[in-house]
C-alpha positions as a printed Julia matrix, in Angstrom:
496×3 Matrix{Float64}:
  14.51   74.27  -22.44
  16.77   71.19  -22.0
  20.54   71.36  -21.89
  22.15   71.56  -25.34
  25.83   70.95  -26.12
  27.91   72.85  -28.74
  26.86   70.49  -31.52
  23.23   71.23  -30.84
  22.33   67.7   -29.54
  20.37   67.17  -26.31
  22.4    65.38  -23.62
  19.2    63.6   -22.48
  18.78   61.98  -25.89
  22.21   60.36  -25.7
  21.93   59.07  -22.1
  20.72   55.53  -23.03
  23.68   55.14  -25.38
  26.06   55.88  -22.52
  24.39   53.25  -20.31
  24.49   50.61  -23.04
  28.12   51.46  -23.78
  28.92   50.75  -20.13
  26.96   47.5   -20.37
  28.91   46.38  -23.43
  32.21   47.09  -21.69
  31.07   44.97  -18.7
  30.1    42.14  -21.06
  33.49   42.22  -22.8
  35.12   41.92  -19.37
  33.05   38.78  -18.65
  30.74   40.48  -16.18
  27.56   39.38  -17.91
  25.31   39.75  -14.88
  26.46   43.36  -14.47
  25.94   44.0   -18.19
  22.43   42.59  -18.07
  21.57   44.66  -15.01
  22.61   47.84  -16.87
  20.67   46.86  -20.0
  17.58   46.18  -17.9
  17.5    49.58  -16.19
  14.1    51.2   -16.45
  15.43   54.21  -18.39
  16.93   52.05  -21.17
  15.15   48.69  -21.01
  12.64   49.45  -23.78
  15.17   50.57  -26.38
  15.48   48.1   -29.26
  19.23   47.86  -28.88
  18.9    47.08  -25.13
  16.43   44.28  -25.87
  18.77   42.79  -28.49
  21.75   42.97  -26.13
  19.84   41.26  -23.31
  18.87   38.42  -25.65
  22.49   38.05  -26.77
  23.92   38.08  -23.25
  21.39   35.67  -21.77
  22.39   33.19  -24.5
  26.03   33.75  -23.57
  25.15   33.07  -19.93
  23.49   29.78  -20.91
  26.6    28.78  -22.9
  28.85   29.73  -19.99
  26.68   27.62  -17.68
  27.37   24.61  -19.91
  31.13   25.25  -19.82
  31.06   25.57  -16.04
  29.12   22.34  -15.69
  31.68   20.52  -17.84
  34.37   21.89  -15.51
  32.51   20.54  -12.44
  31.47   24.04  -11.32
  27.86   23.09  -10.6
  27.09   26.1    -8.41
  28.45   28.49  -11.04
  26.41   26.8   -13.78
  23.21   26.96  -11.72
  23.86   30.6   -10.91
  24.29   31.5   -14.59
  21.05   29.77  -15.51
  19.17   31.5   -12.68
  20.53   34.88  -13.82
  19.66   34.18  -17.45
  16.1    33.28  -16.42
  15.7    36.43  -14.34
  16.63   38.56  -17.39
  14.19   36.87  -19.73
  16.09   34.01  -21.37
  13.89   31.91  -23.65
  12.18   29.1   -21.67
  12.98   26.45  -24.29
  16.67   27.37  -24.19
  16.73   27.19  -20.41
  14.87   23.87  -20.36
  17.3    22.29  -22.83
  20.3    23.54  -20.87
  18.91   22.31  -17.56
  18.18   18.89  -19.05
  21.81   18.59  -20.2
  22.93   19.74  -16.78
  20.69   17.1   -15.18
  22.42   14.38  -17.23
  25.83   15.61  -16.05
  24.65   15.69  -12.43
  23.22   12.17  -12.77
  26.57   10.84  -13.92
  28.25   12.51  -10.95
  25.67   11.2    -8.5
  26.36    7.62   -9.53
  29.61    7.92   -7.58
  27.58    8.57   -4.41
  25.62    5.36   -4.93
  28.79    3.47   -5.81
  30.21    4.66   -2.48
  27.13    3.4    -0.63
  25.76    6.87    0.19
  22.11    6.99   -0.92
  21.28    9.71    1.65
  23.83   12.07    0.1
  22.5    11.3    -3.37
  18.93   12.17   -2.34
  20.06   15.42   -0.7
  21.96   16.48   -3.82
  19.06   15.63   -6.12
  16.73   17.66   -3.91
  19.16   20.61   -3.97
  19.37   20.78   -7.77
  15.63   20.1    -8.02
  14.98   23.32   -6.13
  16.97   25.03   -8.91
  14.68   23.5   -11.57
  17.2    20.9   -12.72
  15.44   17.61  -13.39
  15.39   14.82  -15.92
  14.71   11.1   -16.41
  18.2    10.12  -15.26
  17.89   12.05  -12.01
  14.39   10.69  -11.36
  15.63    7.14  -11.83
  18.58    7.69   -9.5
  16.33    9.28   -6.9
  13.97    6.3    -6.93
  16.96    3.99   -6.5
  18.43    6.02   -3.65
  15.04    6.33   -1.93
  14.53    2.56   -2.14
  17.98    2.01   -0.67
  17.3     4.46    2.17
  13.94    2.83    2.87
  15.6    -0.61    2.95
  17.95    0.61    5.67
  15.0     1.91    7.68
  13.05   -1.33    7.33
  16.09   -3.36    8.36
  16.4    -1.24   11.51
  12.79   -2.17   12.31
  13.35   -5.88   11.62
  11.35   -5.89    8.39
  13.99   -7.89    6.54
  11.74   -9.22    3.78
  10.6    -5.71    2.88
  14.19   -4.46    3.05
  15.33   -7.18    0.64
  12.59   -6.24   -1.85
  13.61   -2.59   -1.64
  17.26   -3.44   -2.28
  16.18   -5.44   -5.34
  14.34   -2.38   -6.63
  17.35   -0.15   -5.92
  19.57   -2.57   -7.87
  17.28   -2.55  -10.89
  17.21    1.25  -11.0
  20.8     2.12  -10.09
  22.66    0.46  -12.94
  25.98   -1.34  -12.91
  27.94    1.46  -11.19
  26.34    0.71   -7.81
  26.19   -3.08   -8.14
  29.12   -3.74   -5.81
  27.83   -1.4    -3.11
  24.32   -2.86   -3.3
  25.68   -6.41   -3.17
  27.55   -5.44    0.0
  24.32   -3.94    1.41
  22.48   -7.19    0.71
  25.19   -9.24    2.45
  24.96   -6.91    5.44
  21.17   -7.3     5.49
  21.37  -11.09    5.38
  23.95  -11.14    8.17
  21.74   -8.9    10.32
  18.71  -11.08    9.64
  20.6   -14.22   10.66
  21.86  -12.53   13.83
  18.38  -11.2    14.69
  16.4   -14.44   14.22
  17.5   -16.24   17.43
  17.31  -12.99   19.39
  13.74  -12.37   18.22
  12.76  -15.94   19.1
  14.26  -15.52   22.59
  12.51  -12.16   23.01
   9.04  -13.47   22.13
   9.59  -16.61   24.19
  10.53  -14.46   27.19
   7.39  -12.37   26.74
   5.25  -15.48   26.61
   6.82  -17.35   29.49
   7.95  -14.56   31.83
   5.61  -11.62   31.43
   6.33  -10.43   34.98
  10.08  -11.11   34.96
  11.01   -7.58   33.93
  14.81   -7.94   34.18
  14.65  -10.93   31.82
  12.35   -9.02   29.45
  14.67   -6.01   29.54
  17.71   -8.18   28.79
  15.97   -9.91   25.87
  14.72   -6.6    24.47
  18.14   -4.95   24.76
  19.76   -7.95   23.07
  17.35   -7.73   20.13
  17.64   -3.94   19.88
  21.43   -4.21   19.62
  20.86   -5.85   16.22
  17.48   -4.34   15.28
  17.57   -0.9    16.94
  14.04    0.18   16.02
  12.17   -3.1    16.55
   8.71   -1.82   17.65
   7.82   -4.56   20.12
  11.29   -4.64   21.68
  11.31   -0.85   22.13
   7.9    -0.99   23.77
   8.96   -3.87   26.03
  12.17   -2.08   27.04
  10.27    1.09   27.94
   7.76   -0.87   30.04
  10.52   -2.86   31.72
  12.41    0.3    32.65
   9.28    1.66   34.29
   8.62   -1.54   36.21
  12.13   -2.04   37.59
  12.51    1.62   38.53
  15.15    2.67   36.01
  12.84    5.56   35.17
   9.83    6.96   36.95
   6.56    5.26   36.07
   4.66    7.05   33.38
   1.15    8.14   34.23
  -1.21    6.58   31.7
  -3.35    9.1    29.94
  -6.19    8.66   27.55
  -5.61   10.73   24.38
  -8.19   13.42   23.67
 -10.84   12.5    21.2
 -11.14   14.7    18.13
 -13.65   17.54   18.42
 -16.09   15.79   16.12
 -16.46   13.0    18.67
 -17.52   15.29   21.5
 -15.78   17.43   24.09
 -13.24   14.73   25.04
 -14.41   14.59   28.69
 -14.51   11.17   30.39
 -17.72   10.91   32.4
 -18.89    8.18   34.77
 -22.61    8.25   35.4
 -24.2     7.44   38.75
 -27.61    5.98   39.35
 -29.28    9.4    39.2
 -27.74   10.36   35.9
 -29.5     9.12   32.79
 -27.42    6.91   30.52
 -26.55    7.77   26.94
 -29.57    8.59   24.9
 -30.67    5.72   22.65
 -31.78    8.27   20.07
 -28.32    9.78   19.66
 -27.18    9.94   16.06
 -24.5     7.39   15.28
 -21.28    8.56   13.68
 -20.9     7.79   10.0
 -17.25    8.76    9.5
 -14.96    6.01    8.24
 -13.02    4.21   10.94
  -9.26    4.66   10.9
  -7.21    1.65    9.91
  -4.61    0.4    12.33
  -1.64    2.69   12.98
   0.46   -0.47   12.76
  -0.11   -0.58    9.01
  -0.47   -3.73    6.94
  -3.74   -5.65    6.56
  -6.99   -4.34    8.0
 -10.54   -5.53    8.52
 -11.36   -8.91   10.1
 -10.65  -12.61    9.71
 -11.4   -15.83   11.58
  -8.71  -17.89   13.29
  -9.61  -21.58   13.61
  -7.15  -23.51   15.79
  -7.43  -27.3    16.09
  -8.45  -28.47   19.57
  -8.35  -24.84   20.78
 -11.33  -23.15   19.14
 -12.21  -20.21   16.94
 -11.56  -16.48   17.28
 -12.73  -13.4    15.44
  -9.64  -11.24   14.82
 -10.2    -7.49   14.33
  -7.25   -5.56   12.89
  -8.47   -1.97   12.83
  -7.93    0.61   15.58
 -11.68    1.13   16.02
 -14.04   -1.81   16.49
 -17.82   -1.45   16.72
 -20.03   -3.69   18.84
 -23.67   -4.27   17.94
 -26.45   -6.68   17.13
 -26.33   -9.37   14.47
 -28.93   -9.51   11.73
 -29.57   -8.82    8.05
 -28.85   -5.1     8.52
 -25.81   -5.64   10.78
 -22.86   -3.28   10.31
 -20.82   -3.82   13.49
 -17.42   -5.5    13.53
 -18.37   -7.67   16.5
 -21.97   -8.78   15.99
 -23.89  -10.46   18.82
 -27.21  -12.31   18.81
 -28.77  -10.01   21.38
 -31.22   -7.16   21.87
 -28.76   -4.38   21.0
 -28.59   -1.45   18.63
 -27.04   -1.98   15.23
 -24.02    0.06   16.4
 -24.15   -0.05   20.18
 -20.62    0.93   21.27
 -17.11    1.49   19.93
 -13.76    0.31   21.29
 -10.92    2.57   20.09
  -7.21    1.82   20.41
  -4.63    4.62   20.49
  -1.14    3.3    21.1
  -1.27    1.32   24.34
  -4.62    2.72   25.46
  -8.17    1.55   24.79
 -11.29    3.66   25.19
 -14.91    2.48   25.2
 -17.36    4.97   23.67
 -21.05    4.36   24.25
 -23.51    5.01   21.45
 -26.34    3.43   23.46
 -26.62    2.35   27.14
 -23.29    0.8    28.1
 -21.65   -0.06   31.44
 -18.12   -0.79   32.7
 -17.9    -2.81   35.91
 -21.54   -2.02   36.61
 -21.28    1.75   36.13
 -22.99    3.51   33.23
 -20.49    5.31   31.05
 -20.45    7.69   28.16
 -16.75    7.29   27.45
 -14.22    5.48   29.64
 -10.77    3.93   29.5
 -10.57    0.15   29.46
  -8.18   -1.76   31.69
  -7.3    -5.41   31.98
 -10.14   -7.34   33.62
 -12.88   -4.74   33.04
 -16.34   -6.17   32.4
 -18.31   -4.43   29.65
 -22.09   -4.64   29.67
 -24.05   -3.67   26.59
 -27.71   -2.92   27.18
 -29.28   -4.89   30.01
 -27.51   -8.23   29.91
 -24.77   -8.66   27.26
 -21.41   -9.02   29.07
 -17.85   -9.25   27.78
 -14.56   -9.23   29.65
 -11.75   -7.01   28.34
  -8.29   -8.56   28.79
  -4.7    -7.44   28.13
  -2.86  -10.7    28.92
   0.57   -9.5    27.8
   1.73   -6.17   29.26
   4.22   -5.55   26.47
   1.89   -5.68   23.48
  -1.25   -3.64   22.82
  -3.29   -6.59   21.58
  -6.4    -7.2    23.68
  -9.1    -9.86   23.86
 -12.84   -9.85   24.49
 -14.14  -12.92   26.34
 -17.85  -13.68   26.04
 -19.29  -13.91   29.57
 -23.03  -13.94   28.95
 -24.89  -16.48   26.83
 -24.96  -14.12   23.85
 -22.77  -15.2    20.97
 -21.81  -14.01   17.48
 -23.49  -15.69   14.49
 -20.26  -17.62   13.84
 -19.25  -20.18   16.48
 -16.23  -18.42   17.96
 -14.9   -18.54   21.51
 -13.66  -14.96   21.7
 -12.54  -11.82   19.93
  -8.97  -10.61   19.4
  -8.29   -6.87   18.99
  -4.93   -7.32   17.27
  -2.31   -4.57   17.36
   1.26   -5.38   16.25
   1.35   -9.03   17.33
  -0.68  -11.86   18.83
   0.71  -14.73   20.93
  -0.65  -18.28   20.7
   0.84  -20.5    23.38
   0.66  -22.39   26.66
   1.08  -19.56   29.18
  -1.43  -17.14   30.66
   0.37  -14.24   28.95
  -0.7   -15.53   25.52
  -3.76  -14.11   23.8
  -4.89  -17.55   22.59
  -4.37  -20.42   25.02
  -2.75  -23.51   23.46
  -1.64  -25.83   26.29
  -0.12  -28.42   23.96
   2.39  -25.98   22.5
   5.88  -26.02   23.98
   6.79  -22.58   22.67
   4.51  -19.76   21.49
   3.55  -19.12   17.9
   3.41  -15.42   17.03
   1.16  -13.77   14.44
   2.45  -10.31   13.58
   2.13   -7.51   11.05
   4.94   -6.78    8.64
   4.59   -4.18    5.88
   1.38   -5.03    3.99
   1.03   -8.61    5.19
   0.32  -10.82    8.15
   3.2   -13.12    9.17
   3.67  -16.15   11.38
   6.75  -16.76   13.53
   7.33  -20.27   14.87
  10.46  -21.93   16.27
  11.83  -24.46   13.81
  10.16  -25.81   10.67
   6.46  -25.65    9.8
   4.19  -25.51    6.74
   2.1   -22.69    5.29
  -0.45  -23.75    2.67
   1.5   -26.96    2.14
   4.81  -25.2     1.53
   7.72  -25.62    3.97
   8.83  -22.64    6.04
  11.53  -22.03    8.6
  11.18  -19.67   11.56
   8.78  -17.24    9.82
   6.57  -16.92    6.75
   3.91  -14.58    5.33
   0.22  -15.51    5.51
  -2.95  -14.62    3.68
  -6.38  -14.43    5.3
  -7.05  -17.9     3.84
  -3.82  -19.62    4.9
  -3.47  -22.96    6.66
  -0.52  -23.39    9.02
   0.74  -26.7    10.39
   3.66  -27.36   12.73
   4.78  -29.72   15.43
   1.96  -29.96   17.95
  -0.31  -27.34   16.37
  -2.3   -26.4    13.3
  -4.62  -23.52   12.52
  -6.29  -21.89    9.54
  -7.47  -18.4     8.67
 -10.72  -17.49    6.99
 -11.57  -14.05    5.58
 -14.69  -12.26    6.77
 -16.81  -10.21    4.4
 -16.43   -6.44    4.83
 -19.13   -4.89    6.97
 -22.29   -4.28    5.01
 -21.15   -6.41    2.06
 -24.18   -8.6     2.36
 -26.43   -5.57    1.95
 -24.67   -4.26   -1.14
């Protein structure tokens, strides 16, 4: 039999009352988490009185969280709400309390934006978000702070137009408290843009006129990077210049491995006794990747007065094949070729030719091979193109038509455009324009194509100074030059 005291009552029957008495004493002393832990013990948790006490104390924890938040004790408030949730506080009560807490945090975070610290604001919003504190005010502030952070990043890359748009968005979202700090950020951006413009012009002019003068290129790149520290072309030029003048050991070029789906990644040159690629091989159907440089993709035509016409391909993979009603290649040639005969893929600074049907580089049959400046590509028996990299500090390449075979449109060559393309009088330019005194640069910025030209010029009849955005139907006119762009239908559009 169980233990019985002198009054005849079982000591086991009164045990839960003892535990709850201890819990109530802890609650009176303000130790609500300790009280809740006692009331949630397995041996008492199911008693009606224990359930009622837990409900009462979780509400008290929620109220205490509000008082702590008002007293700027954010960590204490979050801790109380977490404890209340772990002991079964009503979800609607917790949600309402967290929403109020989010409003208080939002007001506090405005001081971070007013102090010009969007990074700190984002970090703090992320921290409370992990504790389930969120609300419209915090979301709005986060969008503002993220836009401000992104503007700083774009400015460091020289994307000043994008940075200005992002600051405008941050201003609309942040409210009046951050207006002074954002106005100061805009003034800083404009000052940096003004300082960078002549440096960028000097840098691109040096690339065009002195492609082998590595000390001059290094000096121009360093000068631009002092103002625009993450300018992509300047960073690439500086790295190449260091290699050439011996400041660092020359890097060994390597061709990145192809993904497994494309084969085993091995580069094979075939001799006379080795059969070429099988004409019956299945052609890949996976979508081509767009350019890693971002911005526009696809193709357009560049028509330059007195100079000629060029097909400009913007994607990182370009297919070569025959022209015709069923044509699907990017570069289509009036020749006896397969519909998709070969692929030229760009990965960073490197180009790789992948054969889908018999293809040769410098007279040797290949399955897959790196392309270098001056290589002659032969498709099938007699279609020849020359691969050129005229400027060593940009990844843009050209294809010059050597054989009599031509695309359906009357163009003089093909441009495989990476970040930028130089039009000018020197041999380092991708498009030769002997009448130009200084090069004109087409380049990608954010989601658009831009033109950079020393001095004043016109785009679609509107005046521009130094640089301006283009569309694939723009006309550009300046001193001693004019050219127009024409969009090309997406591949296969005619068959749709």
